[in-house]
N, C-alpha and C positions, 0 to 999 in steps of 0.2 A: 336430320331435318324433320320438322313436325309434319304431320300428315292428316288430311281430311278425306274421307271417302264420300262419294256421291252414289247412293245405292238405290237402284230400282227394285221396289219390293213386290212387283207383279200386280195383277189386277185385284187382289184382295185376300184370297185364301193363302194360309201359310204354305200349303202343299204346292202352290204354284210359284213360290219363291225359289230362285236358283240356290243351289247348295252354296255357292261362293257368297251370295248376298247374306244368307243365314249365318254363315261362318263369320263374316265381317261384323254383322250386327252383334253376334254373340261375344265377340272379342272387344268391342268398343265400350267406352264408358258413358258417352253422351250421344243421344239420338236427337237430332234437330229436324223439325219438319212442320208441315201444315197440320193443324190440330186434328183433322179427321184421320189422316194417315198415322199419326202417332197413336191414336186410340186403337187402331187395327193391330198395332205391334205390342201393346202392353201385356196382352194375355200370354204371349210367347217370350217376351223379354221384360219381365216385371222388375228386374233388379237394376235397370238402366235409369240414368237421369234424362228426363225428357224436357226439351226446350222447344216451345211452339210459337207460331204466330198465325193470325187468321189470313184469309185470302188477301191478295194485293199488297202484302208486305214481304214480298220475295227478297228484295235486296237487303232488308233488315235481317232476314233469316240467314242469308248467306254470310253477312258480316258476323253475325252471332256465332256461326259455325267456325269461321276462321279465327275469331278471337279466343274461342275455347281451345282450338288446336294449337294456337300460339302459347298456351299455358302448358303444353306438353301432354294434353289429354287426348285420348283416342276418340275421334269424333266421326259420326256418320250423318250426312245430310240425306234424308230419305225422300223419295218421290214414288208416286204410284206408277204402275207399269214399268216402263224403261226410263232410266235416268236421262237419256239423251233425246228421246222422242217426246216432245212437248214437256220435257222434264227440266230439272235444275242444273244439269251438267254444263250447258253453255254459259249460263249466268255465273255459275261458280268459277268457271275458267276465266271469264272476263274480269270478275271482281278479284280473282286470285292474283292478278298482276299487282295489286296493292299490298299483297302479303307474300313477298318473295321467299320468306323463310318457311312457307307452308306448301307442301306438295299436295296436289289433287289427284286422286285416282278414281276413275269412273268404273262403277260396277253395273253391268247391264241387267236388265230384268225383262219379264214377259209383258210386252205392251198389249193394250186392249185389242189391237187388231189381231194379234195371235191368240189371245185368250178367247175372244169372241168367235173367231173363225173356227176354233176347235169345237165349240158348242153348236155352231150352225152346220158343220160338216167339213167342207174343203173349199170355201169360196175364194181363197187366195192362191189357187193352183197355178195361176199365171200372173203376168205383169199387173202391178197394183200401185195406186197412188193413195197416200194418206193426206186428207184435207181436214182442217179444223174450221168450223163455222163461227168460232168466237172472233168477234171483231173488236175486242178490247185493245189488241195491239196490232191487228192487221186490218186495214180498211176493207169494207165490203167489196169495193170495186176490184181489189186484188183477189179476194176470195172468189168472186164471180169469174174472173179471168181464169183462175186455176181450175174451177169446176168445168168451164167451157173446154179448156185444153184437154183435161182428162177425159171428158165425154167424147170429144172429137177423136181422140186417140184410142177410144174403145178399151180403156183401162177398167179393171175392177176398181171401184172407189170405196175406200173405208173412211167414213165420216166421223170425226171426233167432235165433241161439244155441239151436238146437233141443235139443242134448244136449252133455254133456261127461263127463269121467271121474267128476266128483263129482255129476253130474246125470243119470245114466243113467235112462232111462225117462220123462224129461220129455216127449219128443215123443209117446210112447204115451199119457201122461196127457192131453196136449192133444187128441189125436185122439179119445179117449173123450168129452171134453166136446163137441167139434164134432159127433160122431156123434149127439148128442141132438137136433141141429137140422138136420143135413145128411145126405143119402143116402149110403150106403156106396159107391155107384158114382160119387160126385162125383170129377171129374177133378183129380188132383193132380200135382205135379212136384217133383223134388228135383235140385239141382245141387251137386256137390261140387268144391271147389278151383277156383272160378271164375277163369278167365284165368290159371291157374297149372299147373304140372306135375301130371298126374294128373286133369285136369278130366274130369268124366263127368256125364251127365244121365240121368234116368229119369222116364218118364211112367207113372203108376199111379193106382189108385183110393184113396179115403180109407180104405177098409177094409184095403187092402194097406199103406198108409202107416203104419198103426198098428203094424205088425209089422216096420217097416223101420229099420235102424240109421242113425244120423246123428251128426255131431260138430260141433265149433265151426267147421269149414271147410265146412259144408253150409248151404245156404239152401233152405227148403221153401216150396212154393206150394200153397195149397189153393184150388181154384176155386169160383166161385159156381154157382148152379143153371143158368146159361147157358153155362158153360165146356164145351168139347168138344175132342175130338181130331180134328185135320184133317191128313191126310197124316203122321201120326206126331208132330205138333207140338201143344202145348197152346195153345188159343186161346179167349180170352173176347171174344166179339163186342161191338162198340160199339152195334150196332143198325141199321147201314146196310142198306138193301135191296139184296140181291144182284142184279146185272143178269141179265136173262133170257138164256137161251141164244139165240144168233143164229139166225135162220131160214135154213135151208140149202136 
């Protein structure tokens, strides 16, 4: 049977790609993906054939990958971060019903929540919700309901797609909702350009986050009531009892 891989390439840097993802990309002939992600790979996989589409042409991109796989070629559909978290794995499996002669294998990757968390410290030490603020396919009313539920449950919240040119002010709107249930001093963090040129991090309060600029290359972390700042890092403790100071 022919086969197509759906590969999560991580947040950006080659070093943060999983060994399995790199192995699959090294063995394939064709890499299909969003233009920006394809450009990230060309330095490390220059001998591949790249087939790309711009944003909002995801279905065409999937069919392109299946059609190449039907020719007996080794094909990888690539996504940033993880292939299943806001990635192409779900759509590929749905469209794959129309290509019964092509098997789909999903290859996981390091999603922005994990890549950004490591830069901030350990904000995801306890229960966490991942919420995207993009309302292209999810109505804002649904996003707001999810924000309220996560805040009332005192989860750490990792926010994807916090703002864009067409969605300026969405992060501020989300913070206003969260401030109904969370203290203004709640520890938060923001990481820009994870594992890419221009990477930067900031630890701040929820009150400050409301007035902070973000874009599609930013990932935002809103702490729980237990999250704290430890040596400049954002930490959500799991609940382990700290060892006592040794007797001197």
